[in-house]
Structures are given as structure tokens and as C-alpha cells.
N, C-alpha and C positions, 0 to 999 in steps of 0.2 A: 561636445559631450554626447556619449552614446545614448540611444533612445530605445524604448520598448514599444513595439506595435502589436496589436492584437487583431487578428483576422477573424471577423465574424460574418463572413459572406452569407452563409446559409441562414443563420438566425435573422439577419437584417432583411432578408428577402421573404422569409416565411416564419415569423416568430411563433413559437409554441412554448408551453410551460412544463413539458414532460421530458424524461430521458436526457439525452445529451444536451438539449437546449436548456434544460434546467441548470446544468453545469455551467453553460455559457453565461446565463443570467447571474449565477452566484459568483462567477469570476469577476464580473463587472461590479456587483454590489459589494464585494468584499476585498477588492484590490486595495492594498495599503495606500492611504491618502498621500503619504509622503513620497511615493514613487510615481513619477509621471508615466502615463501610458496613453497611446493614441489608438482609437478604434479605426480600423481600415477594412476594406473589402476589395474583391476582385471586380474591377470596372468592366464596362462593355468592351473595352479593347484588350481585355485579358491581363491588365496590369493593376498593381495595387493603387488604390486611391484613398485619400483621407475622408472620413465621414465627420460631419459637423459635431463638435463636442456636445451639442444639445442631445445627442443620441444616448449618452450615458444616463442622464436623469430620466429619459423616456424609458430606458430598459428597466431602471429601478422601479418606476411607476407601473410598468407592465406587470411585474411580479408582485407588486404590493396591492394593486387594485383588484376588486372582485372579479370583473370580467376581463379587464385588460384591453378592451376593444379600442378605446381612444388612444391609449399608449401604443398599441400595435400599429394603428394608422400613422401615428407620428414617426414611428421607427421606419416604416416602409417609405414614407415621404422623404425622410432624411437620406435613406439609402438611394432612392431615385435621384435626389438632388446630387448626391456624390457621383452617381453614374454620369450625370450630365455635365457637372462643373467641378467635381472634386479635384483637389490638388494631387498630382502624381507623386507617389512615394519613391524616392531613390535611396535604397539602403546604403548607408555609409559603413565604413569599417567600425566594428564594435556594436552596431545596432543589432537588436534581437527581435525576432518575429515569432510570436506565440500563435499556435494554431490549435484551439480547443474544440475542434469540430471534426466530424467524419464527413468526407465529401466525395462525390463521384461525378461532378460536373466537369465537362471536357476542358473548358478554359482554365479552370482552377487547377486541374491536374497538370495541364501543360505548364502553367506558371511555376509550380513547385518542382516539376521535373527539370526545368531549366535552372531554377534557383539552386537545387542540390548539386548541379554540375560544378558551380564555382563558388557558392556561398553556403555550403551545407552547415557550417558551424553556426550560422546565424538563425537557423530555423529550429523551433522547438515545438514538437508535436505531442499532444496528450493522446495516448492510446486508450481507447475505451474497451475494446474487445476484438476478438478475431472471429466472431460468430458467423459473419457472412461467408467466411472460408470454411470454418469447422462445422457449421450447421446451416447450410444454405436452404435446407428444406423448411426452416422455421420462418422464412422471410418471403415477402412478395417478390416476384421476379425483378431482378436488377440486372442491368447490362453487365454481363460477366467480364467483358474486357475492361470496363471502368473499375469494377471491384479489384481486378487483378492489378491495374495500374496504381490504385491507391495503396494497396499493400506492398507493391514494389517500392513505392515512396518510403513507406515505413521501414522496409528492409534496408534501404540505403541511408536513411536519415541518421545523423550523428547524435542528436539530442532527443531522447524519448522519455516521457514521464508516463506512469501507469496508474490507473485508478484503483488497482488491487494487485495483490501478490499473484493471484491466479492469472490475471491478464499478462503480467510480466513473465510468468513461468511459461505460458502458452507462446508468447512472442519469442522467448529464448529458444524454445524447442522446435517451433514450427517455421520461424522466419530467420532468426539470427542465432549465431553460435558464439559471438563475442560477449559473453556474459559480463565481463568486467566493465564494459561500456554501455550496459543496457539501461541505465538510468534509474531514478528514484521512484518510489511508490508515493503518489499524491492522493491520499485517502480523501474521499468525498465527505461532505458535512452531513449532519443528521438533523439540523435545526431549521429547516426551511419553513415549517408550518406555523408553529407557535412557540412560546417560551416553554422551557422544560416542564413536563407534566409530573403529576404525583401518582398516576395510575390508580386512583381511588374510584373504583366502579360503583355507580349509584343506581343503575337501572335494575328493573325487576327480572327481565328475561335477557340472559347474556347474549351480546351481539358479537359475531365474528365478522371482521372486515377484510376484504381482499382488495388491495389498492394496486392499480396499474391498468395500462391499456389492455383492452380485450384482444388478445392475439394468441395463436396456438402455443407458443412456448411458455406462457404464463399458467397453463394447465387449468383454465376455468372449467373445462369439460370434466377433468378428473375430480375437481372439487365438487361439482354438481353430482357426479356419479356416486361420490362418497356420502353426500349429505341430503340429496333431494328427497329421497323416500321419507326420511325422518321429518323433513321440513313440511311435507304435505299433511302430516298428522296434526290434529288439533292440540294435542298435548306435547308438541315438540318443545324441548327444554331450552332451545336457543333460536336466535335469528341469524340470518346471513345477509351481508350486503356486498355487492360488487360496486366499487367506486373507480371510475375511469372512462376514458373515451372508447368508443367502438373503433378499433383499429383494423388491422388486417385479420379479420376473424371469419371462419367458415360461416356461410349463411345459416346452416342448421343450428350452430351455436348461438348466433344472434337471435334467431327465432325462439330457441329454447329459453334464453334469458328473458326475452320480452313476454313470453307466455307465462313463465313462472312469476314474473313481476306482477302480472295481472291477477293470477289465480292463487297465490300463496301469501298469506299474511306474515309469513316468517321469512320472506325474501324481499329484498329491495335492490333495485339497480339505480345508481346515482351517477349521472354524467354532467359535465359542464360545471363542476364545482370550483370555486376559487380556493386559494390556499387556506384561508381562514375556515371555510366550511369543511374542507378535507381534514384540517387539524382538529376541529370540534368533533367530527364524526369518529375519528380514531380515538380521541380522548374519551369519548363516550362508549367505547367498545370494551368488550371483555378480553379479546385477543385479536391479533391479525394473523392472516395466513399468507405466507410467501413461499410458494413451492414451484417456482419456475424451473423449467428443464435446463435452461442455459442463460447465464447472465454475465455481463462484464463486471457488474458491481451488485446492484439490487438495493436501491435507495429505500423503498418502502419498509424493509426490515429494520433498518437502523432508525428511520423516522418514527416507527412504532415504539422502539425502545426509548427514544428521546422523550416521548410523551408518557413514559412509564407504563406502557402497555406491552404485555408479553407477545411473542411472535412464535408461531409454528412454522418451522422451515426445514430445509434439507441440510445434509452435511456439506453440500457443494455450493452454498450461497457465498459468493466472494466477500460481500460486505460483512459477513459474520465470521470470517476466517480467523480472527483473533478475539472473538467475543463469545463467552459462554453464558454470562449472566442474562437471565430473562428469556432464554431461547429454549423452546421445546423442539428438539430435533427428531426427525423421522429418518429411520435407517434406510428406507427405500421409498421410491416414489410410487406408491400404490394406493388403491382405494382403502384396503384394509389398514395400512399403516396410518393413513390420514384420519380415518374414523377413530382409531385407537387414541391418537394424539388429542383429538377434539374431546373425546370422552374423559381423558385423563385431566385435561386442563379445565373441564367443567366442574371438577371437584373444588369447592370453595377454598378449602385449606391449601390444596396444592396451588391453586391459582394465586392466592395471596403471597405464597412463597415466590412464585415466578414474577409477580408484579413488584415485589420488594427488590428482587434482583434487578429487574429492568430499571428501577429508579436509581440504582447504583452502578449501572453499566458504564464503563469508560468509553466515551464516544467523541468522535471528531466533530468540530463545528466548521461551518463554512468560512468563518474568519480565519481559522487555522489553515484551511485549504488555500485560501487566497494568499496568505502570507508565505506558505510553503512553496506555492507555485512561483510567486514573485522571487523568492529567495533562490530557487533552483535556476531561474533564468538569469538573475543578476550575478550569480556566483559561478555558474558553469564555465563561462569563458572569461571571467575576471573583470566587473569591469565596466565601469561607466557610472555606477551608482556611487555616491559619496559614502565614505566609511560611516559617517554619522547616520545617514539614512538606512544603511544596511543594519547597523546595530539597533536602531529604533524598532524595526519590525522583526528582526531576528530574535530580540530579547523576549518577544511575546509568543514565540512559537512553542507549542507543547504537543508532543505526540501522545495520544491517549493510551496507547498500548505499546509497551516496550517490547522489542524483539531482542532477546539475549542471544549473543553468539559465543559467549565465554564458556569454557568447558565446565566450570563449577559455579556459575552464576555470580562470578566476581563483579561483573558489570552491573548487575542488579543492586548489589550492595553499594557500589560507588554512585550509581544514579540516585539512590535514596539519599545518600549523604550530601550530594550536590544539588538535590531537588530538581533534577533534569534541566539544569541551566544550559543555555544554548551556546555559550562560549566558554572555553577553558583551554588548558594546556596540559599535556601529558608527556611522559617519557616511558617508552615501552622497551625494556631491555630483554631481548629474546622474543621479538614480536611474532616470528613465524608467519603463518598465513594471514592475509588481511581480512579474511572472512571467517573460515572455520576455526572455532576455538579462540577467536580474537577478543581480548578484553576491551580493546579500544574501538571496535567497529561501530558500536552504538553511538559513541561520543563523536566519532568522525562524521557520521551521517547527520548528527544533531547540529554540527557546526564547529566542533572543537578542532584544534590542530595540535600537532606535537612532533616528537622525534621517535622514529622507529629504528632500533638497533638490531640488525639481523645479518650475521656473517654467512649463513647457508645460502649459496647462490640460487637454490631451487625456490626459496621463499623471497629472497631479496628482489628478484625480477618481478614477482607478483606485487610486492609492495610498491615498487616504483610505478607500475601501471595503474594500480587501484587507488593509490594515495598520493595524487599529484600535489595536494595541498599540504602534505606533511614533509618533514625533513627525514629522508631515508638514508641510513648509513650502513654500508657493508663493512663493518669492523667488529672486532671482539672487544669486550671490556674486561679489565682486570685491575689489579692494585698498582700497576706500573705500565709505562709505555713500552713499545717495542714491536717486533714482528714475530709471529709464531706460525706453526703449521696448524691448519684447520683440518680435522679429520671428519670428512663428510660420511656419515653412516647411513646404512639402508633404512634403519628404523627412524621414522619421521620424528623430528624434534630432539634427537639424541646427539647430533653433531657437536663436537667439542674441540677445544685447544689443549686438553689434558689427555695425554696418550694413555695413562693408566685407566681412564674411564671408557676406553674403546673395547676393552676385553669382553668377549662374548657377543660382539656385534660385527656384522659384515661391513667392511670398509669399501666405500664406493670410489673415493678419491681423496687425495691430500693436496692442499693448496696453501700457499703463503697468504697470510692475512695480517692487516695492520691491527695492533692492539693499542687501545687508548684507555684513559681513565674516565670515570663518570664526571669528575671535576673538569677535565679538559672539554668534554662535550658541553657542559653547562656554561663554561667560560666562553666558548666559541659562539654559542647561540644567544646567551644572556637573556633568557626569558624573564619578563617582568614578574611572573609568578608561576610556580609549578603546582598544579592542582593535585596530580598524583604521579607516582613512580611505581611501575610494575617491574619486578625482576624475576625471571624464570629462565635460568641458565643451567638446569640439570646438574646441580651439585656445586657449581662455581659461584654461588650467591655471595659467599663471604668475600671472595676476591673483588667482586664488583662493588660491594658496599664499602670495602676498605679504600677504594679509589675515589670516594665521594668527598666533597668539601662541605661538611654538615653545618658549618658556621655561615657560609655564604649562600649556599643553595639548599633550601629546605622545603621539599615538597610537603603539601598539607597532609597527604595520606601516602603510606607505603604499602604495597602488596608484594610480599616476598614468598616464593615457594619454600616451604619449610619441611618437606619430606624428601627422602631419596626417591629417584625415579621409579615409578610403578610399585611403590611400597608405602607402608605407614611408618617406616623408620624415620624418626625425627632428625633433622639436621640443623635446627635453629639455634642450638646451644653455641655453635661456633660464632655466630654473628649477632645474636640477641643482645649481649652486653654492649657491643659497639653502638647499637641504636638507642639503648637506654641511656648511655652516657651522652649521646647526642641530643637528648631531650625528646625522645619519642616514647609513647606509651602503647603497649599492645592492647587493642580493643576488641579483636575478634579473631577466631580461628575456624576455618571451614573444613579441616581435615587434610587439606593440601597446602594452603597458604596461611600466613599470618598477616593481619592488617594492623598497621600502626598509625596513630595520629600524633602530629607534633604538639608540643605543650601549648603553643600559642594559638592552636586551632582546636582546643579541647572540646568546644561545643559540637564538633562533628562526631564525637564519640557516641552521642546519643543515637545516631543512625545505626549503630552496630549492636544494639541490645538484643535484637531478634534476627533469626535467619530469614532468607527470602521467603515470602508467603504470598497468598492471594491478594493481599492489600497492596502489593507492589505493582499490580496490574501488568504482569509480564507474561509473555509466552517465549518459547525458544525457537531459534532458527531451525532446529531439527524437526520440531512439530510442524512448522510452516512448510518445510520442504517435503515432509512425509505426506501432508495433506495435499500439496500440489501434485506430488507423484501419484497419489491415489486418484486424484481427479483426472490426471492424464491417462492413467490406466482405464478408469471408468469410461472416459471418452472414447478410447480405442475399442473397448468392449462393446459400447453402444454402436459404434460404427460397424464393427464386425457383425453384430446382430442384424443391423439394417441390411448389410450385404448378404447375409444368409437369407433373410426374408425375400430380398430381391431375387436371389438365385432360386428359392423355392417357387416364387411366382413364375419365374421363367420356365422352370421345369414343368409346372402345371400347365402353362400355356403350350409348351411343346407336346406334352402328353395329350392335351385336348386336340392339338393339331393332328397328331398321329391317329388318334381315335376317329377324328372326323374323316381323314383320308381313308382309313380302313373301312368305315361305314359306306363311304361313297364307292369305294372299290367293290365292296360286297354287293352294293345295290346294282 
């Protein structure tokens, strides 16, 4: 039986409760109980060794206790014991190795360099960010060759999971070009601190909290520049608290914080707090401030929302890329913009609006993250987990924010009807691209499987690569079997087997294609149940529907394109009577498609009473892509500005050198 191993070498040696190590702890605390996993580390000889199973409860205790010191000692002791006498791990075929850490240690780098040479399919890396590559100036000095080696591993690895869409986008554009193999987004949880809060502020003087390690990229200096003058006044309307360890911070910032902590009654610096204390501090705050210059995710922002507390943040915070409720966004990272945001949210009426939004924000939990990570590993290469175990934890997965890829939000309506269930079966006739405009992409990513019918060779090859879990058929459907000419047209999505419909379009090629009926396909695959059937074949919908066996194969929901291509001209009159006779009722029309429910699933019709709206908690793939593209451009602009500043400094140095030489010559 295949087995899952989790490499926690860094955490076991130096346990912490912030940043990446927080994620490590939550992986352990929230790993599905029904799926066995073994904690391992890189031993003294550079090979994997098993760590005693007592380490798992020690990790749980470490994050649950106030100080964690006793648990940290136990963790280090068990790690030392593994180094001395731990059992060597020999990865068997089908075993999987999860690496939820970033590492630059030589022995560990060497181990994974060797592993990727012959067992790349068995290693699964969680990618947190590319900041040491994209923003090296924000970090303390790290051996450059070790950083480069780590990211070369990421570049070569076959299985990558990402903590945010931003990180995945950066990886696609800077390290990898094979976007179809780039891996899932494993959104981090929001519920580390305490149970979900109500955001009912009871203090007299509003408190703003900045949570996170004191380091340059968190912009504590900018926050003080924006608010310090007002805090020194006796009648300051708010208080400010920095909560976090003193990390890689400039000495002048550390001194400034400590002096302010001593001299201002409106400022507090809190370090060394446990999770419960941090949770209470945020719960007692008016709002939090999260304005980091660069993040892979940004946990404090969503942890604040989880507690019902609004957050002031930037447009570029990855953890908020699909969240609007409860967030006061600043358009630019500046003293003026931050001051304005603070003043705006100090207004009690506006604050209550934002607090109410925060209480209703759709947020991921760590239990969701643990199950999604486990599911990714167990399903990516097929395999080893029992079907029962897979179904147990897969059935509890829920993605808090839906990303719609369909052109007209058809997938949002379907997700509402099926209540985001994580297993189902679809048939997509005229599937086209597996990503852009796809009605089934959301469901495939959720765990559904189905049949994709696509005769256009340009799209079929993409489907085969992107949907290995689906049945992909390069055929055309009609009312009878046979072979016909497929007219591949330049206009995307307009290819057809009907010659009359090619008029006015540029023909790229003609090729012979097999023609089958919908009933044939259903008979061959024989699915136990068909949740939905989508038909979009540019005017040939009637022929496809006539080829169905509506007595034997009855999808619960039908989505059929009901207008002529690129027009509002209705075409449904030709096939609507057929569906009515077959026992289907039209329940919704979106301007392009008609939705039908079968009589025996009439309860699903309730989901189609209203169009997609904010209560469906969705965003669109276009919005996500645009945000990521903007972030990429902003990053490039920032880099260019830095280069300009460097050039200006160099010019000044050269000018000073010339002036000095002239003065010496004149003397």
C-alpha cells in the first residue's frame, strides 16, 4: 500500500509559530485522521529518516500552549533521536513525499536534487512565494547559490501546490512556462487564533493592531510615519499596537518602536504572545493594518476578518485576492493614503458597515487546507488511498470563494444548484478550452469527473493534457452515426460539420471526423448518474438532443445554448418541444442559454429563481487574471524604479568623483 511522508526537517530543528512554520503546524493539526502519514526529516547522513510518532502530539501541543517551550523541547529531542537511530526511509513505487517548507540547507538540497532525477513524480512541494528572487533586498543576506538551487528544484518539480493565485502566477511567469501542469492553489486557513468572532468593539478608544514580525517589508516605518505625530497628542482618537517578534529589522526602527512604547500612552509593542493572547488582542481591536510591500499570502489579514475585525490593506495582498467584504483598501502604499484610510474607518457608522462585512466574509479554514492538501497528494498520481478514505475527506471539502471560468456564469448557477458538492458527473458537448470559458473547470477542480466532447483539434489536445481524469472524445455528435467533414474555422468556437454554417468565416482546414449520438456515448460509458449535460454546438443543438435516449439517460440539469452565434436570435423553438416531452421543465434563461430540470429532480429548480449575485460568493477567472497581471506590472515598475534610483546614485557618485578630481587638479 502506498504511503504519504511529510518532511518537516526545518521545523523539527527550529520550531517557530509564525510564517511558513505556522503552515507546517496546521498541516499536522488538520491532516485528515483517516489518511495515514509519517513525519520524516533529513538525517545526519543526508537521507530521509522516520521521526517517532510522538512528534505529532508534541507539534499540536506546541501550537496550543501559551509559550510552547516544553513542547518545543520535546520536538527537538525527538528530532535528535531520529538523527541518531531513526529508521531510514526507502520510497517505494506509489509513495508520496510532501514538502511544506522552504529550505536552503545543503544536505537537504542535495537529497531533493537527486530525488528529482529519478522519482520526481513522488515529490510534492508547497510553494509559498518567490520573494527571495523577486525582492532580495527585503531579506537578510542568504547564500545566493543555495537560494538559486532551491528555486531550480521548484523549476524542475512535477508537483507544485501554491498558497495563493499570486504565487502561482509569479511561478508561471518567472520559473515555469508549462501552465497546464502548474498545480492547484491550496489556500491557507484563517482560524488559527480563536473561534470565529463577532467584531463587536467594546473599547472606548479605537485600537488599531499591526500583526506580524518586525521587518522591512511589513512597512512598520511607513505606519509610524503616518500615525506617530497624532499618537503623541493627548487627544489622539485612537491607539496603535504592534504585535510580533522583532525579526530582521533596522536598528533605528527597533529603537524608534521601543522609545515610542515608553513615551506614548497611545502606542503599545507586544511580543512573545501566544495564539490565545494574539486572538484576544485582535478581537478587542477596532481594525487591523496589513500593508506589507510583498507577501506570498498574508495570514494576519484573513485572521483579522475571521475574528470579525475589518482590515486596512493594499490591493496587492494575496490572501485578499478573492475577498472584498470587510476590507478597506488603499490604492497606493503611502503615508497620505494610510492616514486617509484610518480616518475613514474611525467613523463609527462606516466602521460598523465594515465590521458587519467582516463577519460575513467567506473564509478558508485550516481543516479545509489540510483536506485539500491531502486530496491533492492522494489524487495527483492516483493512488494508494482507498476509495472509501478518499470519499470521506473529499466530501467535506468546501472552497469558500468560487472562481467562475464560464463565459456567462453558468457554473455559478450550477454550483448553487448542487451546493458545491465535491463529487459528480457531467457531459460537456462542445467543451472547447479546458480553462477559458469552461463551464466544467470549477467542477473538475472540485473533484468531479465527466465526458468532454470536442472535435476541434486545437482544443481537443488541450483537454487531453489538462483533464487526465476526464473522458475526452474527439468526435462530433448528431442525430445519427457516421463520418462527416469537420470545417475548422478561424473564428474560435465556430468549427462545424454543417457546411452551410461556414459562410462568412475563413476556413483553416477540413478533416474527416467520426459522428456519434449522445445515446451511444452514454451507453458506452454507462455513468451511474449524470448531474448535468451542457450542449453548445453553435446552432446544431437540435441534432445533438435528437440523438439522446431520454428514457434511459436523464441528466438532472440541462444547459443548452438557445441563441444563434453572436446574436439574440432565439433558436430554442426547434428543440424545446423535444425536452418538454422528455419530462424536462425550463427553469432559467440567461440570455444565451436555457436551463432545464428533469421532473424527478424538481427540487433543484429552486436554485434558479435568481441570477448570480454576491451571495454566491464568486469571482471570475478574468478578475483574478487581471489582478495578477496588474501585480506583475506593478512589480516590474517597482523594479525599474529601483534601477533608476541606483543609476541616479551612480551618476551622483561619478559627478562627485569628477568634481573631486577637478578640484585636485586646480589645486
